[in-house]
C-alpha positions as CSV (number, residue, x, y, z in Angstrom):
1,M,-7.9,16.9,-22.7
2,S,-6.7,18.6,-19.8
3,Q,-3.1,18.2,-19.2
4,S,-4.0,18.3,-15.2
5,L,-6.3,15.3,-16.0
6,I,-3.3,13.4,-17.6
7,Q,-1.1,14.4,-14.9
8,A,-3.0,13.5,-11.8
9,I,-3.8,10.1,-13.5
10,E,0.0,9.5,-14.2
11,Q,1.2,10.6,-10.8
12,T,-1.6,8.2,-9.0
13,L,-0.6,5.2,-11.2
14,E,3.4,6.2,-10.0
15,Q,2.0,6.6,-6.4
16,S,0.6,3.1,-6.8
17,Q,3.4,1.6,-8.3
18,G,5.7,3.2,-5.4
19,L,3.4,1.9,-2.9
20,V,4.1,-1.8,-4.8
21,A,7.1,-1.9,-4.9
22,A,7.8,-0.4,-1.1
23,F,5.4,-3.9,-0.1
24,N,7.9,-5.5,-2.1
25,S,11.0,-4.0,-0.5
26,Y,9.2,-4.9,3.3
27,V,8.8,-8.4,2.0
28,S,12.5,-8.7,1.4
29,D,13.8,-6.6,4.4
30,E,11.6,-6.3,7.2
31,S,12.9,-3.0,8.2
32,D,11.1,-0.9,10.3
33,D,11.9,2.2,7.6
34,N,10.0,0.3,5.0
35,L,7.1,0.1,6.9
36,T,7.6,4.0,7.3
37,I,7.9,4.5,3.3
38,I,4.6,2.1,3.1
39,I,2.8,4.1,5.5
40,E,3.9,7.5,3.9
41,R,3.3,6.5,0.4
42,S,0.2,5.0,1.4
43,E,-1.4,8.3,2.7
44,Q,-0.1,10.3,-0.6
45,R,-1.6,7.6,-2.6
46,A,-5.2,7.8,-0.3
47,Q,-4.8,11.7,-1.0
48,G,-3.9,11.8,-4.9
49,I,-6.8,9.0,-5.4
50,T,-9.4,11.5,-3.6
51,A,-8.2,14.6,-5.6
52,L,-8.4,12.9,-8.4
53,F,-12.1,11.3,-8.3
54,S,-12.8,14.3,-6.1
55,N,-11.7,17.1,-8.8
56,Y,-12.9,15.5,-12.1
57,S,-16.5,14.4,-13.4
58,K,-16.7,10.7,-14.7
59,D,-16.7,11.7,-18.3
60,Q,-13.5,13.2,-18.4
61,L,-11.8,10.3,-16.8
62,A,-14.2,7.9,-18.8
63,Q,-11.0,9.5,-21.4
64,F,-8.8,7.3,-19.9
65,P,-10.0,3.9,-19.4
66,S,-6.8,2.0,-19.9
67,Q,-4.7,4.2,-17.2
68,L,-7.8,4.0,-14.8
69,S,-7.8,0.1,-15.4
70,N,-4.3,-0.2,-14.5
71,I,-4.9,1.6,-11.4
72,A,-7.9,-0.7,-10.7
73,V,-5.2,-3.3,-11.1
74,L,-2.6,-1.9,-8.9
75,D,-5.1,-1.9,-6.3
76,K,-6.0,-5.0,-6.3
77,Q,-2.7,-6.0,-6.2
78,L,-2.0,-3.9,-3.2
79,I,-5.0,-5.0,-1.4
80,E,-3.3,-8.7,-1.7
81,L,-0.1,-7.5,-0.9
82,G,-1.3,-5.8,2.0
83,S,-3.3,-8.6,3.0
84,S,-0.5,-11.0,3.1
85,L,1.6,-8.7,5.1
86,K,-1.4,-8.3,7.9
87,D,-1.4,-12.3,7.9
88,V,2.7,-12.6,8.2
89,M,2.8,-9.7,10.5
90,A,0.0,-11.2,13.1
91,K,1.9,-14.9,12.9
92,R,5.1,-12.7,14.0
93,V,2.9,-11.4,17.0
94,I,1.7,-14.7,17.6
95,K,5.3,-16.1,17.8
96,Q,6.8,-13.1,20.0
97,K,3.7,-13.8,22.8
98,R,4.6,-17.6,22.3
99,N,8.6,-16.8,22.7
100,K,7.7,-14.3,26.0
101,K,5.3,-16.7,28.0
102,A,8.5,-19.3,27.4
103,T,10.7,-16.5,28.6
104,N,8.8,-15.5,31.6
105,A,8.2,-19.0,32.5
106,Y,11.7,-20.3,32.5
107,T,12.6,-16.9,34.4
108,S,10.1,-17.6,37.0
109,S,10.9,-20.5,38.2
């Protein structure tokens, strides 16, 4: 087994776990800094996954079913977190627009 393959899988798992942690930090803190971290970690993870699946064959990857399963579980979790965060942010945008309309109506009277 290739040590570099094991390292690539472990790195992808760590990146996925770090991204989940960043999403959870944003939910509790709602800081723009956390959004920056989410963006950076998302890009790093995407590059890592692309490299993992383009640099190694299916046969090589098939030797690590539990680790790949963990990556898939984390991927589903990230999709759910992203979707819920998108809904929350959409509601905030709508609320902000309503507040702006109310402010404009009040100041124009």
